[in-house]
Residue, then its C-alpha position, 0 to 999 in steps of 0.5 A: x499499499x503506497x510503496x512507491x509513494x512512501x518510499x520516495x517521501x521518506x527519502x526526501x524527509x530523512x534528508x531534512x531531518x539531517x539539517x540543523x538549519x534549513x535554508x529557502x533553497x533547502x526547503x524548495x528543493x526538498x518540496x520539488x522532489x515531494x511534488x515529484x513523488x506526488x505526480x509519479x504516484x498518480x495524484x491529480x495535477x492541481x491537487x499536487x500543485x496546491x498541496x505543495x504551495x500550502x506546504x511551502x508558505x508553512x514551511x518557509x514561515x520564520x517559526x520554521x526556519x528558527x525552529x531547533x529541529x526544522x527538519x522535524x517541523x517540515x515533516x510535521x507540515x507534510x503530515x498535516x498536509x497530508x491528513x488535510x488532503x485525505x479528509x482531515x484529523x477531525x472528521x469522524x471516521x464513520x465507525x464504529x457506528x454504522x446506521x441502520x437503513x438503506x446502503x446503495x452501493x454504486x460503481x463500474x464494473x469489476x471495481x469489487x462492488x459486490x464483495x464489498x457488499x459482503x464486506x460491508x455487510x458482515x461489518x454491520x452484523x459484527x456491530x449488532x445490525x441485522x443486514x440483508x444484501x440485495x442483488x440489484x444487478x440485473x445484467x450479470x448472473x454471476x453477481x446474483x450467484x456471488x451475492x448468494x454465496x457472500x451471504x451463505x458464508x456470512x450467514x446473512x440473508x440475501x434477496x434476489x430475483x432472477x429473471x426480473x429486470x426491473x430495479x424498482x420491483x426488486x426494491x420494493x420487494x426486498x423491502x417487504x422481505x427485509x421487514x418480514x425477516x426482521x432486518x433493520x439494514x439493506x445493502x443493495x448491489x447495483x449494476x455497474x458497466x465497463x464506462x459510465x452511460x446514461x441508462x446506467x445512471x437512470x437506472x440509479x436514479x431511480x433506485x435513489x429516488x425510491x430508497x432514499x438511501x442513508x448512504x450511496x457509496x461509490x465502489x472505486x478501484x484505487x489501481x486505476x489512479x486518476x480514472x477512479x477521481x474522474x468516476x467519482x465526479x461522474x457519479x456524484x454529479x448524477x446521485x450526489x454520492x455520500x462517500x467513497x469506498x477504495x478497494x485493492x488499497x493493498x495492491x496500489x503502490x501508488x496511492x494517487x486515487x486516495x490522495x486525489x479523490x477527497x480534494x476533487x469531489x469533496x466527498x470523503x473516503x469512508x472504508x479501504x478495501x485492503x485485501x481479499x478475505x471478507x474481514x479486509x474492509x477498514x474504515x478509512x482514517x486519514x490521520x492513520x493513513x498519512x502516518x503510515x505513508x511517511x513511515x510513522x506507522x499506525x499503533x492505533x489500528x495495529x492495537x485494533x486489530x490485535x483486540x479483534x484477533x485475539x481472544x480476551x480469555x486465552x490472552x489472559x490464559x496465556x499471561x497466566x502461564x507465562x507468569x507460572x513459567x509453564x509454556x507449552x507448544x499447544x500455547x504457542x500454537x494457539x498464539x500463533x493462529x490468533x496472530x495470522x487472524x491480523x493478517x500478513x506479516x508485512x501489513x502489521x510491521x508497515x503499522x509500526x513507526x519506522x518499519x513503513x519502508x519494508x524494502x530491507x526487511x524480509x518478511x515471510x509469511x510462509x515461515x508462519x505456516x511452515x512453524x504451524x505445520x510443524x506443531x500440528x504435526x505433533x501429538x498432543x502429548x508432545x507439544x504439552x511435553x516437548x522434553x519428549x521429543x526424541x530423534x525418532x519423534x523428530x524424524x516423524x514430525x518432519x516427514x509429517x509437516x514436510x519439512x527437515x529435522x533441522x527446521x524442527x530442531x531449529x523451532x525447538x530451540x527457539x521455543x526453548x529460548x523464549x521459555x528462558x527469557x519468559x522466566x527470566x522476565x518472570x524473576x526480575x517481575x518477582x523481585x521488583x514487587x518484592x521491591x515495591x515496583x520500579x525505582x522512581x527517578x530522581x528529580 
């Protein structure tokens, strides 16, 4: 996500941080590089130009040039301008409260609209809503099948009328069905085209006028760059959209659409699609995204992911076992499986401050899978009593997990090292508690 832009901006700002004192030339040269980085990321030309003008006015102010840390001050200016560009720090990020009512999802063919409907319905269900998915794409039979499959996966009702071409009739019937089934939130998946045409627009206008939806969200493929911004302008003019969902953001190294769409249309980015799984839809936080672009991380987002993925009871049990120095490989496997729920390692590391630029860090999700396979190839007794793992048992485990004996040995060495470290931490904790906690620093 934003890999190319992130690397360029971090490089420019790293050089600025090194200056003890800044001149107008230093600032102008750096901002020229920032402007080029934005344009290469497919940011709208006018948006990039206005961004640099605002940043330059602030950066050349006396309070920056005479500051003790002028480089850091400019980094903050660039960060704040990115936040403003993508939505503003004070803006409510739309979650955690998702309103009941009617949600229309619009967009071109192939932008990920149907999948996004499923992801959104999943979020609603998690918040206690009773959503229903409504299939209003009467031109692509596969869209109805896809929505029906998503509904079964999510255990969420799907309303569809195969063979019916009148979308207003489908909408009326769906409203009656939702009332009968006690559903309070309807997500309408509409038809897309390869390009915007009058027939598509008029059909959507009829739906809007009938449903009077609380939200009309444009689903736009972020990889289309500037075209996504043009599409947003067209749909907004016709329907007065309430916001945008940017899909495939995890596969877009440039990020031009995310940086331009708010500035050009004035409509907020509500959600970001960051993967193919049904839980890979996040509320779009401008401040957090700016931090990730500049390598400052997103610790709040990381904590939220951890809270969602980790079972509280299991976490407490794990903590107790650490304190009792009673860890085994079964506990290790349980923690590993919960870690996997948080998503790819590369994404998680990118949320840590200073780890945004991953080019020098080897991130191998396959390694986690290999470790998991090794532990799962053990018997329950072996997981609970790793000390019984002799040579023949290790050979059997290696064969069963498709790994080598050396890899099994390495895992056991790492596990024993971790146990030893936990033991030392436990001793330190007890010593501190006997002394009444950590000593206070002298003032």
